[in-house]
N, C-alpha and C positions, 0 to 999 in steps of 0.2 A: 504493500500500500504506500509506503513512504517513497519507494522508487518511482511509482506511478506519479505521485505528487510532484516529485522533483522534475520528472520528464515533462509534465504539463506546464510547470513553471518555466522551464527552458524554452518550450514551444511558445509560451506567451511572450517571453522576452524577445524571441526572434521575430515575432509578428505583433507589433504594437497594437494593431487594430483588433486582433483576436483577443489580446489581453484585456483591452479596454472593454470590449463587448462582454467578455466573461465576467469581469468585475461588476459591470452594471447588472447583469442577470443575478449575480450572487447578492447584490445589495437589495434587489427587489423581492427576493424570496424571503418570506417571513421566517424569522428565527423562532424556534419553539424549544423551550428548555426541556431537558430530560429529567429535571429534578423538581420543578414547581410550575404548574400551570393553573391560574385562577379560574379560567373559563371552563366550566364543567361540560360544555358542549350540548347542553339540553335546555338552554335558555336561562340557566342559573349560573352563579359564580360562588367561589369560596374566598374567604379572607385568610390572609392578606392578599390583596390584588398585586402588590409588589412585596414579595417575601425577601426583601433585601434592605439594606440600610440607607433608604432615602428619607432621612429625618427632616422634620419641620416642613412638610410639603405645603406648597401653595400651587393653585391651579387656576386656569382661565379657559373659557370656551371662546373660540373665534369661528363663527359659522358652524360647520360640522366637525371641527377639530378641537381637541382638548390638549392643553400643554401644561406640564407640571415641572416645577423646579424645586430643588431641595438644598439643604445645607451641604457644604463639602469641606469645611474647616481648612486644614493645611494642604489637602490633596489637590494635585495639579494634573490636568486642567480642572478648573472648579466650576461650580454652578451647573450641574448636569441638567439638560433639557430633555424631557420625555414627551412623547406624543401618543395619543390614543384617539380612536374614533368612537369608543363606547364606554370609556372609564374603567374597563376591566382589562383589556388587552393593551399593553403598553410597550413601546420600544424607545430606546435611547437614540436621539437624533443629533446630539451635539453638546457643547459646553459654552456657556456665555463668557467664561474667563479662561483665556489661554495661559495666562500667567498671573500670579498674585502680586499685588502692589502693597507697599513698596517692593520692587523686585529684589533688591539686595537683601532686605530683611528676610524675605522668604526663600533665600538661596540655600538655607539649611532648614531641617525640620522644625516647625513651630507647632508641635502637637497641641490641638485644641484651640489654636488661634485661627485667624483667617476668616473664612466665610461662615457666618452664623445664619440664623433663619431669614431667608429672603421672601420677597413677594413678587408676583408677576402680574402685570396688567397690560391691556391692549387699548390703544387710543390713537385715533387719527392715522391709522395704517402702520403704527409702530408698536412693538412690544417694549415694555419698560420692566426692568428688574431692579428693585431697590434691595441692596444687601448690606448687612452691617459687618464691620470688622470691629470687635469690641475694644481694640487698642487705638484705632485711628478715626472711626466715625462711620457715617452712613454714605454709601456710594450708589450711583445709578449707572446702569449700562442699558443701551438701546439697540434695537435691530428691526429691520423690516421683515427679515426672514428668521424665524425662531431657530433654525439650524445654523444660523450665522451668515455672514460675519457680524459680530457685536462690536459696539463702540468701546473705546477705552473708558475705564471707570472715571466718573465725575464725582468729586467729593461734594455731597449735598449738605451735610452737617458734620463738622469735625468735632472730635472730643472722645474721651474715654468713657466706655460703659454704655454708649447708645446702641441698642440692639433691637432686632425684630421689627423693622419698619414696614409700613404699608400705606400707600397713598389713597386719597379719595378726591376725585374731581367733582365738585358740586355743580348744581344746575346754574348757579349765579356766576360761574367762572372762577370761584375761589378754589385753591388747591391746598389740601391738608395732608399731613403725614402723622400717623399714630406710631408710637414706638414704646418700648419698655427700657429698663435699665438693668445692667449686669452688676450685681453687688460686688463681684470680685474686682471690678475696675472703677465703678462709680462710688462705691461705699454705701450704696442704697439700692434696694430692689423692691419688688412687689408694688410698683406704681406704674400707671399708664399715663402717657403724656401726648398731647397733640400740638404739633408745630404747624405754622403756616408757611407754604412754599410760594415761590414766584409762579407766574402763569405757565411756564413750560416745565415746572417741576424739578428744576435743576439746582435750586438754592433755597435754604431755609431762611425766612425773614426774622425769626425770633427764637428764643430759648424754649418756647412752648408753654402750654397750660396743663396743669395737673387735672386730669378728668376722673381718675379713679385711684383710690388707695386701698390696696388689698390686705393691709397689715392685720386688720381685725378678723376678717372672714375668709380671705382668699390669699394666703401667703404664697409667694412665688408666682403671682400672676405675671404672665409674660406672653410672648408670641401673638400680639393682637393683629387681627385682620379687620379692615374698615369697609363697611358697606352702607348703602342707603336704600330704603324700601318704604313705600307708602308714607313718606314724610318723616320717617324715623331714621336716625343715625344708629347703626349697629356696630359694636365692637365685639367680635368673637375672640375670646382669649382663654387659654388654658390656665388652670391654677392648681395648687396643691402638690406640685412637684412631678417630675417626669414619670417615675414608676407607679405613682399612686394617685395621681390627680384626677380632675374632672374638667369638662368643657363648660365654660361660663359664657353667657352672652349678656352684654350691656346694651341698653337702648335709651335714646333721648330724642326729643324734638329739636334740641339745640346741640350743635357740634361740640360745644364745650361743657355740656351737661346742664343740670345734674343727670346722671345715668341711673336707671333702674337696673337691678341685677337679677339674673335667674340662671340656675344650673340646668342645662339642657341635655347633657349626656354624662353618664358615669358608668363605672364597671358593673355595679349592681350584682346580680347573681351569675354573671358570665365569667369566663376565664381571661377576658381581655383587660389587662391591668392598664391603668392610666390612660384611658382613651381620650386624647385631646390634641390640640394644635393642628390645624389644618385649614381646609378651603371649602367654602360653599360654592357649588357650581350648579347651574340650571341647564337642563337639556333643551334641545330644539323643541321638544314636545311639552315643555313646561314642568317637567319633573325636577325636584330639588334633591341634591345629593351632597354628601360631606366626605371629603378625603382627609384622613388624619393618621397619626402614627401611634404605634404601640412599642414600648421599650422591651426588647427581648434579650437584654443583657449582651452576651457575647455575639449574638446574631445582629445586634444593632436595633435601630428604630424602623420597623417595617410599616408599610402603608396599607391601611384598611379603607374600604368604601362602605359608607352607611347611608340608607335612605333618610330623607329629611322632609318634614312637612311644617307648614305654618298654621298655628292655631292662635287666633286673637293677636296677630302680629308678633307672636313669639315663635321661634323655631324649636322643633323637637327633633333630635337626632337619634337615629336607631329605632328600636321598637319600644314603645311605651305601654307595656302590658297593663299597668295599674292606673294609667291616666293621670299621673301626678306631674306631667310635663317634663320628666326626666327620662330620656330614652336610654336603652342599653344597646351595645353594639351587637351586630349579627355575625354569625359564622358563615352562613350561606343565605342567599337571597336571589330573587329574580333580577336579571340584568336590567340596566337602565333602558328605557324606550328611546332609541335614537333613530327610529323608523327603518333601519336596516340591520342586517346581520353581517358582521365583519370577520375576517379570518382570525384564527387564534395566533397570537404572537406574544413574545416576551423579550425583555432586554437580553442582548447577547451575553454569553458567558464563555463558551469555548472559543478558541481562536486558532486557526490553522496557520496563521502568519503567511498566507499566500498573496495578500494584497500589497499595495504599495504604501498603505497607511495602517498604523496600529489600530486595533479595535477600540471603539469608544468606551468600553468598559474599564480600560486601564487608566490608572492614575499613579503619579510619582508622589513621594512624600515631601517634595519641595519643588521649587522652580527648576526644571531640568536644564542641563547643558545639552547642546546639540550633539555632542560626541558620545553621549551615554548609549544611544540606541540607533540602529538603522534597520529598516526593512531590507531584507536581502532576497529579492525575488528570483535571483539567479538559481537559488537552491530552495526557495520556498521556506524561509526561516526568518526569525527575528534575531539580529546580532546585538548582543549587549557587550560593550567594551568595559573592561574593569576601570573603576575610578573610585574616588573618595578616600582620601587620606584621613583616617580618624584615629584618635589616640587609642592606644592598646588597652587602656583601662575602661574604654567605653565599649559600645556594641552596635548591632545593626539598627536598633531603635533610633540612633543618632545619624544614621547614614541617609543622605537624601536620595540616592540612586537605587531605591527599592521600588519595583514596579508591581502594583497590587490591584486587586479588585475585591468587591464586596462578597461576603458569604451569600450564596443564592438560595439557600433552603436550610431546613433543619438537618437534613441528611444528604450527603453528596460525596462523590469521590473525584479528586483532581489527579490527573496524570499528565506529566510533561516529559518530552524527550529532548535531551540536549547533548551537544558535543562541545567539549571544553578544549580550547587551544591556548594554554597559558603562555605568557612571554617568558622565554628561557632566561632572561636577565632578571626576572623577578621571582620571589618566593612568596608564599602565603596569599596568592590570588585565590578567590573563591567564586564559585558559581553554583546556584542551586535553587531550591524550592523552600518557601517558608510560610508559616502562619504567624501573622504579626499582631501584637497587642501589647499591653503593659509588660507581659512576658511573651516570648516567642520561641519557636522551635523550627527545626527543618533538617534537610539533608543537603549536602554540598560536595562538590569536587574541589580539592585544595591542592595547589601546587607546592612541591617541596624541592629541595636540592636534588633528590634522587628519584623523583617521579610524582605521580598523582595519587592522593589518598581520597577515598570516599569517607566522609566524616558526618557524624550527627552533631548538630549544633543546638545549644539551648541558651536562651537569654532569660534566666529567671529574674523576675523583678527588674527587667531591663530599664524600665522607666526611672529607676533609682540610680542608674549609672553603673550597675553591677557588670563586671566583665563577662563576656560570653564564655561558656564552657564548651569543650569540644571532645568528642570521642571518636577515635579512628575505628572504622568498621572493617575496611579492607583496602589493600593496595590494588590499583587497577592498571591494566595495560592498554585497554581499549577506552579512549576518552569519550565514547558515546554511551550514555546510560539513560535509564528511565526512572524518574522519581514519582512517587505517589503519596497522597495523603487521603485517608478515608475519615470523614467527619460523621459522627453518629449523634443521636439525640443528646442534648446537653452540651453540645459543642466539644465533644471528646474526639481527639485526633490521634490517628495511628499512622505512622509513616512506614513506607517500604520502598525498596529499590529493585530494579531488574537490570541485568546485563544483556538480555536478549529480547525484552519486551513481552515475554511469555510467563516466565516464572518470577514471581515477586517475593522478596525476602523481607519480613517485618523486622523493624529496628526499634529497640528501646521500649520504654514504657508508654502508656497512653498519656498524651499531652492535653491538658485542659486549656482550651483556648480562652483568652481573656479579652475584655474590652480594651479599646484604646481610649484616648481622652475625648469624651462626649460622643463616642461612636463604637460600633462593633468591631470584632476581629476582621482581618482581611487575609487573603491568600494571594501569593504571587511569587515572583522570581527576582533574582539579583545577580550581579557580578561585581565584586569589589576587590580592592587591593589596599595594602597598608603603607606602601612607599610610593614616591613619585619619581618617575624617570620620564624620558621623552617619548615613550610608547607604552602600549599595554597589550595584554592578552584579551581574549574574548570568548564568549560562549554563544553558540548558535542554538536557539530554541526552535525545534522543528514544529512543534505544536503544543497546545495547552488545552486539555479536554476535561469538561465538567460533565459527569455522568452519574 
């Protein structure tokens, strides 16, 4: 199979038209996950509709199309853009941030910094995304095509601790921005503020007005979304904390309040903890729906879709069996009525590395250098050149050139094939597969003065700066190997390797995947070195398959 793949890649290179046509066909074919599909194929769906870490989702409908954006923190590219025709079947179409700003600041991993909860809106033929960086302020990026290109970030309101912005264009031409505060930066939290913006939404006029204080009844209120309906201003905002909270809605006839308060969704008797922070969308047929996240610890903050209805100008989200106005989230439900039925599809996970561009599911842990990776269509592979001189007392958590993607389901298996070609003038180059979080583990090939070793790596409490530990498994003579990690319920990971792609040998104990800062564990690949000379070795990754 691998030889056929390489032959096809060589044919594609020798005939540019054929390669281009093939690539276009591949892009049009819907990707369907082998590990999680929300569409049950019978007119119903199951939650989560996105069983991956797309935290703090916001969404908007434009015509017959739905677009969703989420937090991305330090990961690059940032601000993932997803598209759907029915709110159930989603695909990743691009990113609104190619690089994080300030660029030099984010040239090294800044775990938990960067892009926090954004909002997306459509106005006058353009998409607007407002996103917060808790250390620098609130930014705006715009695009006519949601797949890009997007504008460079504009600083709308500078300052520490400003988070979770959402705009509202009023009927009288006034523009407002609601936001919250991060206690870690501002020294205060649990309050909601409304700022006035200029007419094009690019600059704040004032410091804003306090419209709600949650200290007495709604600690950790944050993530506000701004809407207007039937003469009421609505602020949808989660409260009570990420793992355990509820969805709150505030309403007022005046943009600055006073606001009435009501809890409109909570966990209740369900298994869906902390159902909150998300987006109200209305279908073409007038149905109301709410997309929100659930914190699943090492799996991250996954996205649920719940029905929503209005009663006496208050929303009720989920199913309200006892009629108290507080809905509970659903596990399965009838799909939204969008007048048509669309093909099943999911965000991409596996990557054969046969294209001239890296799959959209991949992100670095910092702004990348151009020399870290190259698509190598001559042999149908992704070539990672070793880089990153990091102090020996530290570990892979601090390395920017780690290429990762989100956990795609509760249970899955990842297998990758790589060929390692270290630089003969270097030692301690490494290339391999890893599961990354506050602690990490993996398998790697490592160069030595006398050859290549296959090693097991472990970064226990890596977030604390603890050095990586390493165990030699075997010396290898053939630099082509297969690495695998099997993830089972509870995010328990078992690593194995193969020298022939058929027989896999399990290595070490079960590794418990851990969260990263504000997000779930991730899985991916790397190629690193510890010393700097004028050249490097490399690893060719033939494919990366999620099954």
